[in-house]
C-alpha positions as a Python dict, from the first residue, in 0.01 Angstrom:
ca = {
    (1, 'M'): (0, 0, 0),
    (2, 'T'): (341, -8, 176),
    (3, 'G'): (502, 299, 322),
    (4, 'W'): (769, 305, 57),
    (5, 'R'): (520, 266, -224),
    (6, 'F'): (313, 541, -80),
    (7, 'L'): (628, 767, -74),
    (8, 'L'): (667, 696, -445),
    (9, 'Y'): (320, 817, -512),
    (10, 'I'): (390, 1134, -302),
    (11, 'L'): (707, 1210, -499),
    (12, 'I'): (537, 1168, -835),
    (13, 'A'): (245, 1389, -725),
    (14, 'A'): (495, 1651, -597),
    (15, 'D'): (677, 1641, -924),
    (16, 'V'): (374, 1702, -1124),
    (17, 'L'): (226, 1971, -903),
    (18, 'S'): (558, 2160, -860),
    (19, 'A'): (629, 2153, -1238),
    (20, 'I'): (276, 2282, -1319),
    (21, 'Y'): (283, 2549, -1054),
    (22, 'L'): (627, 2681, -1149),
    (23, 'V'): (574, 2691, -1531),
    (24, 'G'): (231, 2847, -1477),
    (25, 'W'): (283, 3086, -1186),
    (26, 'G'): (654, 3066, -1084),
    (27, 'P'): (898, 3356, -1098),
    (28, 'F'): (1085, 3443, -1421),
    (29, 'P'): (1361, 3702, -1501),
    (30, 'L'): (1225, 4045, -1577),
    (31, 'I'): (1519, 4145, -1795),
    (32, 'I'): (1730, 3909, -2012),
    (33, 'S'): (2009, 3972, -2263),
    (34, 'E'): (1902, 3689, -2495),
    (35, 'L'): (1641, 3708, -2769),
    (36, 'G'): (1276, 3627, -2702),
    (37, 'A'): (1038, 3644, -2410),
    (38, 'P'): (1169, 3641, -2059),
    (39, 'T'): (889, 3407, -1974),
    (40, 'A'): (1052, 3140, -2193),
    (41, 'Y'): (1292, 3106, -1900),
    (42, 'L'): (1014, 2919, -1713),
    (43, 'N'): (1157, 2622, -1897),
    (44, 'V'): (1434, 2613, -1631),
    (45, 'Y'): (1190, 2431, -1401),
    (46, 'V'): (1143, 2136, -1634),
    (47, 'H'): (1426, 2135, -1884),
    (48, 'V'): (1725, 2205, -1653),
    (49, 'P'): (1643, 1961, -1370),
    (50, 'A'): (1584, 1677, -1618),
    (51, 'A'): (1919, 1760, -1791),
    (52, 'I'): (2106, 1769, -1458),
    (53, 'L'): (1939, 1438, -1359),
    (54, 'L'): (2068, 1297, -1697),
    (55, 'Y'): (2429, 1350, -1590),
    (56, 'I'): (2376, 1208, -1244),
    (57, 'V'): (2209, 901, -1384),
    (58, 'A'): (2505, 861, -1626),
    (59, 'V'): (2733, 843, -1320),
    (60, 'V'): (2504, 597, -1157),
    (61, 'A'): (2500, 374, -1469),
    (62, 'L'): (2879, 386, -1479),
    (63, 'A'): (2898, 289, -1105),
    (64, 'F'): (2681, -22, -1156),
    (65, 'A'): (2885, -109, -1471),
    (66, 'V'): (3209, -88, -1274),
    (67, 'W'): (3070, -277, -977),
    (68, 'G'): (2956, -547, -1216),
    (69, 'A'): (3294, -562, -1385),
    (70, 'V'): (3485, -590, -1058),
    (71, 'K'): (3270, -863, -907),
    (72, 'R'): (3006, -1087, -1064),
    (73, 'P'): (2685, -876, -1062),
    (74, 'S'): (2362, -1002, -930),
    (75, 'E'): (2045, -995, -1136),
    (76, 'R'): (1928, -696, -942),
    (77, 'I'): (2252, -496, -1013),
    (78, 'V'): (2214, -576, -1381),
    (79, 'K'): (1854, -458, -1372),
    (80, 'W'): (1952, -126, -1208),
    (81, 'M'): (2234, -84, -1456),
    (82, 'D'): (1993, -140, -1751),
    (83, 'F'): (1736, 96, -1600),
    (84, 'S'): (1998, 372, -1557),
    (85, 'A'): (2120, 340, -1913),
    (86, 'Y'): (1759, 343, -2043),
    (87, 'T'): (1695, 659, -1826),
    (88, 'V'): (2003, 832, -1982),
    (89, 'A'): (1853, 762, -2325),
    (90, 'L'): (1507, 894, -2240),
    (91, 'L'): (1631, 1201, -2054),
    (92, 'G'): (1874, 1271, -2335),
    (93, 'W'): (1597, 1283, -2589),
    (94, 'Y'): (1383, 1500, -2360),
    (95, 'A'): (1670, 1738, -2291),
    (96, 'F'): (1740, 1766, -2663),
    (97, 'I'): (1373, 1807, -2777),
    (98, 'S'): (1276, 2048, -2496),
    (99, 'G'): (1598, 2247, -2541),
    (100, 'T'): (1525, 2278, -2914),
    (101, 'I'): (1181, 2413, -2848),
    (102, 'W'): (1322, 2670, -2593),
    (103, 'A'): (1611, 2756, -2826),
    (104, 'A'): (1367, 2861, -3104),
    (105, 'E'): (1252, 3145, -2881),
    (106, 'S'): (1553, 3239, -2669),
    (107, 'W'): (1824, 3179, -2931),
    (108, 'G'): (1637, 3259, -3251),
    (109, 'S'): (1684, 2909, -3402),
    (110, 'P'): (1574, 2566, -3284),
    (111, 'L'): (1912, 2418, -3398),
    (112, 'A'): (2165, 2683, -3310),
    (113, 'L'): (2452, 2429, -3329),
    (114, 'D'): (2529, 2489, -2965),
    (115, 'P'): (2795, 2231, -2862),
    (116, 'R'): (2595, 2102, -2566),
    (117, 'Q'): (2274, 2085, -2768),
    (118, 'M'): (2459, 1882, -3035),
    (119, 'S'): (2641, 1662, -2781),
    (120, 'I'): (2316, 1581, -2608),
    (121, 'L'): (2168, 1462, -2937),
    (122, 'V'): (2471, 1238, -2984),
    (123, 'L'): (2456, 1109, -2630),
    (124, 'A'): (2080, 1029, -2672),
    (125, 'L'): (2139, 859, -3003),
    (126, 'V'): (2430, 641, -2852),
    (127, 'F'): (2243, 534, -2540),
    (128, 'S'): (1934, 452, -2755),
    (129, 'I'): (2153, 169, -2898),
    (130, 'Y'): (2201, 23, -2560),
    (131, 'P'): (1889, -201, -2562),
    (132, 'A'): (2000, -354, -2899),
    (133, 'I'): (2352, -417, -2753),
    (134, 'R'): (2199, -602, -2453),
    (135, 'R'): (1946, -803, -2647),
    (136, 'G'): (2154, -868, -2959),
    (137, 'V'): (2378, -1112, -2780),
    (138, 'E'): (2235, -1456, -2673),
    (139, 'D'): (2500, -1531, -2409),
    (140, 'P'): (2376, -1352, -2092),
    (141, 'D'): (2723, -1304, -1944),
    (142, 'R'): (2869, -1166, -2264),
    (143, 'S'): (2561, -947, -2307),
    (144, 'V'): (2621, -790, -1965),
    (145, 'K'): (2991, -743, -2024),
    (146, 'L'): (2914, -560, -2354),
    (147, 'G'): (2656, -342, -2177),
    (148, 'Q'): (2918, -249, -1912),
    (149, 'A'): (3170, -155, -2179),
    (150, 'F'): (2911, 42, -2374),
    (151, 'I'): (2812, 236, -2063),
    (152, 'A'): (3175, 322, -1986),
    (153, 'A'): (3224, 446, -2341),
    (154, 'G'): (2894, 642, -2335),
    (155, 'F'): (2999, 803, -2003),
    (156, 'V'): (3286, 975, -2180),
    (157, 'L'): (3020, 1138, -2408),
    (158, 'A'): (2833, 1251, -2101),
    (159, 'V'): (3146, 1420, -1968),
    (160, 'V'): (3206, 1587, -2303),
    (161, 'S'): (2846, 1710, -2309),
    (162, 'L'): (2878, 1846, -1954),
    (163, 'L'): (3203, 2038, -2042),
    (164, 'A'): (3097, 2145, -2387),
    (165, 'P'): (3024, 2506, -2292),
    (166, 'V'): (3377, 2523, -2145),
    (167, 'L'): (3543, 2358, -2444),
    (168, 'A'): (3374, 2568, -2708),
    (169, 'Q'): (3178, 2883, -2746),
    (170, 'A'): (2819, 2812, -2659),
    (171, 'Y'): (2486, 2958, -2578),
    (172, 'H'): (2454, 2741, -2277),
    (173, 'P'): (2602, 2869, -1947),
    (174, 'K'): (2913, 2702, -1818),
    (175, 'P'): (2874, 2423, -1563),
    (176, 'G'): (2823, 2559, -1214),
    (177, 'T'): (2644, 2865, -1339),
    (178, 'T'): (2310, 2881, -1162),
    (179, 'L'): (2025, 3123, -1146),
    (180, 'A'): (2022, 3337, -825),
    (181, 'G'): (1727, 3424, -601),
    (182, 'S'): (1395, 3248, -599),
    (183, 'M'): (1431, 3099, -943),
    (184, 'G'): (1751, 2926, -849),
    (185, 'M'): (1599, 2802, -521),
    (186, 'Y'): (1295, 2655, -695),
    (187, 'M'): (1506, 2497, -957),
    (188, 'G'): (1738, 2341, -698),
    (189, 'L'): (1434, 2196, -513),
    (190, 'R'): (1309, 2044, -843),
    (191, 'I'): (1656, 1888, -897),
    (192, 'L'): (1652, 1727, -551),
    (193, 'L'): (1299, 1608, -611),
    (194, 'L'): (1389, 1436, -938),
    (195, 'I'): (1694, 1274, -780),
    (196, 'A'): (1479, 1132, -506),
    (197, 'L'): (1221, 1027, -754),
    (198, 'F'): (1465, 844, -977),
    (199, 'F'): (1620, 642, -699),
    (200, 'S'): (1281, 562, -556),
    (201, 'V'): (1161, 434, -898),
    (202, 'M'): (1477, 235, -952),
    (203, 'F'): (1501, 65, -606),
    (204, 'L'): (1135, 33, -529),
    (205, 'G'): (989, -29, -876),
    (206, 'S'): (722, 168, -1049),
    (207, 'A'): (395, 168, -868),
    (208, 'R'): (124, 11, -1077),
    (209, 'H'): (-112, 245, -1259),
    (210, 'V'): (62, 555, -1109),
    (211, 'A'): (145, 685, -1455),
    (212, 'W'): (-209, 836, -1461),
    (213, 'I'): (-67, 1122, -1246),
    (214, 'Y'): (163, 1211, -1528),
    (215, 'V'): (-126, 1187, -1774),
    (216, 'V'): (-318, 1444, -1570),
    (217, 'G'): (-9, 1660, -1584),
    (218, 'V'): (1, 1642, -1952),
    (219, 'L'): (-364, 1751, -1980),
    (220, 'I'): (-320, 2044, -1733),
    (221, 'S'): (-9, 2160, -1921),
    (222, 'L'): (-197, 2162, -2246),
    (223, 'A'): (-492, 2336, -2090),
    (224, 'L'): (-268, 2615, -1979),
    (225, 'L'): (-200, 2687, -2344),
    (226, 'Y'): (-556, 2830, -2376),
    (227, 'P'): (-438, 3191, -2428),
    (228, 'W'): (-234, 3080, -2732),
    (229, 'L'): (-525, 2885, -2874),
    (230, 'F'): (-803, 3151, -2818),
    (231, 'Y'): (-651, 3496, -2779),
    (232, 'S'): (-370, 3539, -3029),
    (233, 'P'): (-97, 3685, -2804),
    (234, 'V'): (129, 3954, -2959),
    (235, 'R'): (480, 4045, -2857),
    (236, 'V'): (543, 4386, -2698),
    (237, 'V'): (804, 4599, -2868),
    (238, 'N'): (787, 4919, -2657),
    (239, 'V'): (596, 5092, -2384),
    (240, 'T'): (521, 5442, -2271),
    (241, 'A'): (379, 5563, -1943),
    (242, 'T'): (23, 5515, -2073),
    (243, 'S'): (35, 5254, -2346),
    (244, 'I'): (180, 4930, -2473),
    (245, 'I'): (312, 4916, -2834),
    (246, 'L'): (275, 4574, -2999),
    (247, 'E'): (468, 4394, -3271),
    (248, 'N'): (177, 4419, -3503),
    (249, 'G'): (179, 4810, -3492),
    (250, 'R'): (-117, 4837, -3258),
    (251, 'S'): (-89, 5069, -2957),
    (252, 'V'): (-299, 4954, -2645),
    (253, 'P'): (-396, 5243, -2415),
    (254, 'V'): (-302, 5051, -2102),
    (255, 'P'): (-31, 5156, -1850),
    (256, 'P'): (240, 4875, -1858),
    (257, 'G'): (230, 4864, -1487),
    (258, 'E'): (-107, 4704, -1496),
    (259, 'V'): (32, 4417, -1691),
    (260, 'L'): (378, 4351, -1534),
    (261, 'S'): (534, 4498, -1214),
    (262, 'P'): (782, 4640, -1165),
    (263, 'V'): (763, 4849, -1478),
    (264, 'E'): (1139, 4903, -1491),
    (265, 'V'): (1455, 4740, -1361),
    (266, 'G'): (1757, 4979, -1361),
    (267, 'G'): (1567, 5210, -1596),
    (268, 'V'): (1501, 4932, -1842),
    (269, 'P'): (1134, 4855, -1916),
    (270, 'T'): (1038, 4504, -1821),
    (271, 'L'): (741, 4445, -2059),
    (272, 'P'): (911, 4455, -2399),
    (273, 'K'): (986, 4105, -2556),
    (274, 'N'): (704, 3957, -2352),
    (275, 'Y'): (369, 3849, -2505),
    (276, 'V'): (30, 3997, -2406),
    (277, 'A'): (-327, 3929, -2498),
    (278, 'V'): (-659, 4086, -2439),
    (279, 'I'): (-848, 3844, -2215),
    (280, 'G'): (-1181, 3931, -2066),
    (281, 'G'): (-1142, 4301, -2166),
    (282, 'R'): (-802, 4321, -1983),
    (283, 'V'): (-453, 4314, -2125),
    (284, 'E'): (-268, 4027, -1954),
    (285, 'L'): (91, 3891, -1967),
    (286, 'V'): (96, 3552, -2146),
    (287, 'R'): (363, 3317, -2052),
    (288, 'H'): (553, 3159, -2346),
    (289, 'F'): (397, 2849, -2480),
    (290, 'S'): (737, 2662, -2483),
    (291, 'A'): (722, 2615, -2104),
    (292, 'F'): (379, 2453, -2119),
    (293, 'V'): (464, 2235, -2413),
    (294, 'N'): (797, 2124, -2255),
    (295, 'S'): (623, 2049, -1923),
    (296, 'A'): (370, 1826, -2112),
    (297, 'L'): (655, 1654, -2280),
    (298, 'Y'): (834, 1605, -1946),
    (299, 'F'): (535, 1436, -1804),
    (300, 'I'): (513, 1208, -2116),
    (301, 'F'): (874, 1104, -2086),
    (302, 'M'): (834, 1037, -1714),
    (303, 'A'): (535, 820, -1777),
    (304, 'L'): (737, 623, -2025),
    (305, 'L'): (1011, 593, -1768),
    (306, 'L'): (763, 436, -1519),
    (307, 'K'): (631, 194, -1776),
    (308, 'L'): (978, 98, -1871),
    (309, 'R'): (1075, 30, -1505),
    (310, 'E'): (768, -205, -1472),
    (311, 'R'): (892, -419, -1759),
    (312, 'L'): (1249, -474, -1613),
}
């Protein structure tokens, strides 16, 4: 195995391990203004980096398209252009699906008609047509030129999607708005990791049989759903100094500080909106299932991306 190929293995393993660790044990906001459980914000470690990579890859696809239009592109440039366009489609679908799952908890509706949510859907649909554009024309030169024009037109949709929260009222934060503190730092590291991984896969090619690492990630993510499968978590609606009041009307005689610390932030209790379950005789905080589902979906989409790169 060459040094560069070994680097690709390391990046993929780091991607899986960091995503699993952060959705399972990473920090989350104790108080949020939105609906739903604060632990649903663990989705920022998988949904947001993939979405940001989507816009970066759209720029890369445009750069290869313009390069090919200015000078006759080599077979390698065309391959990189195709891979970038396919990546935009895959990441677009992942961003839309994972965002919809997260939105059901934090926005109260899976399809909240948020302008970025809807524009990502359109972007994914449009770039999904790209393979048909490239393969539907028998003349290779004309096929490449149509692909270049299609990417340029699709890039406009990417810009509209990025600016959607500025152009219209949206649930999504405006571009440039980032989480502060440790959450923002970890999310930033994940973004850098995904950028390095994308360019490694594009330039080096997918390592054979390496997709199994993502398959392991899927299995671990699904295994982390065990509290939801076996312990029937219930949302907390209120707390007192000595008990936790659940959504089903039950009062559990456990001090909230034994489940989540700190108990208050600025005088506001931190445990309400979260889910808890009785596990092994203890009341424990249960992280929202959407983060584990979306991490599993992320690993599936990345495995598909590796397989796609092998075929180009």
